[in-house]
C-alpha positions in Angstrom: -30.8 -12.3 76.5 -33.2 -9.3 75.8 -34.4 -8.6 79.2 -36.3 -5.6 77.8 -38.6 -8.4 76.0 -39.0 -10.6 79.0 -42.7 -10.3 78.9 -43.1 -10.8 75.1 -40.6 -13.6 75.1 -42.9 -15.3 77.7 -45.8 -14.7 75.3 -44.1 -15.7 72.3 -43.0 -19.0 74.0 -46.6 -20.2 74.3 -47.9 -18.6 70.9 -45.2 -18.9 68.4 -43.6 -22.4 67.4 -41.0 -21.0 65.4 -39.9 -18.7 68.1 -39.7 -21.4 70.7 -37.8 -23.5 68.4 -35.1 -20.7 67.8 -35.2 -20.2 71.5 -34.4 -23.8 72.3 -31.8 -24.2 69.6 -30.0 -20.9 70.9 -30.2 -22.0 74.4 -28.6 -25.6 73.3 -25.8 -24.1 71.3 -25.2 -21.6 74.3 -24.9 -24.4 76.8 -22.6 -26.6 74.7 -20.4 -23.8 74.2 -20.2 -23.2 77.7 -19.5 -27.0 78.3 -16.6 -26.8 75.9 -15.2 -23.6 77.1 -15.3 -25.4 80.5 -13.5 -28.5 79.2 -16.7 -30.7 80.0 -17.0 -31.6 76.2 -14.4 -31.4 73.5 -14.3 -29.5 70.1 -11.7 -27.8 68.0 -11.7 -24.1 67.8 -13.3 -24.1 64.6 -16.1 -26.1 65.6 -16.5 -23.5 68.4 -16.4 -20.7 65.8 -19.2 -22.3 63.7 -21.5 -22.9 66.7 -20.8 -19.1 67.9 -21.9 -18.0 64.3 -25.1 -19.9 64.5 -25.7 -18.8 67.9 -25.7 -15.3 66.7 -27.7 -15.9 63.8 -30.5 -17.7 66.0 -30.3 -14.3 68.2 -30.8 -12.1 65.1 -33.6 -14.1 64.0 -35.3 -14.0 67.4 -34.7 -10.3 67.8 -36.4 -9.8 64.2 -39.3 -11.7 65.5 -39.5 -9.7 68.9 -39.3 -6.6 67.0 -42.1 -7.5 64.8 -44.3 -8.7 67.5 -43.6 -5.5 69.6 -44.6 -3.3 66.7 -48.1 -5.5 66.2 -48.9 -4.6 69.6 -48.6 -0.9 69.3 
């Protein structure tokens, strides 16, 4: 996710608690979705769709933080 921001993500993970919370929640949802799709966990199609939408919202929020931090660095 966001390979062009790898260094900035590393920096934000040490300095921005909110970013870390978003990052961790996104990764947890991603893992849960993969487990469901691999039939390790069970969920309804609707539950998976809700999780995917929440994951996308988290990604959008992280991207906004990355763009703001990138602008602040310039």
